[in-house]
C-alpha positions as CSV (number, residue, x, y, z in Angstrom):
1,M,29.5,65.9,22.4
2,L,32.0,66.5,19.7
3,A,34.7,64.8,21.7
4,A,32.6,61.7,22.1
5,M,32.0,61.5,18.3
6,E,35.8,61.9,17.7
7,L,36.4,59.1,20.2
8,V,34.0,56.8,18.3
9,L,35.6,57.7,15.0
10,C,39.0,57.0,16.4
11,V,37.9,53.6,17.7
12,L,36.3,52.7,14.4
13,W,39.4,53.8,12.5
14,L,41.5,51.6,14.8
15,L,39.2,48.6,14.1
16,V,39.4,49.2,10.4
17,V,43.2,49.5,10.5
C-alpha cells in the first residue's frame, strides 16, 4: 500500500514540476 501512495505522490510531484 505504501508503494502505491509513494507512486501517487511521485506522479503529483511530476505534475507540479
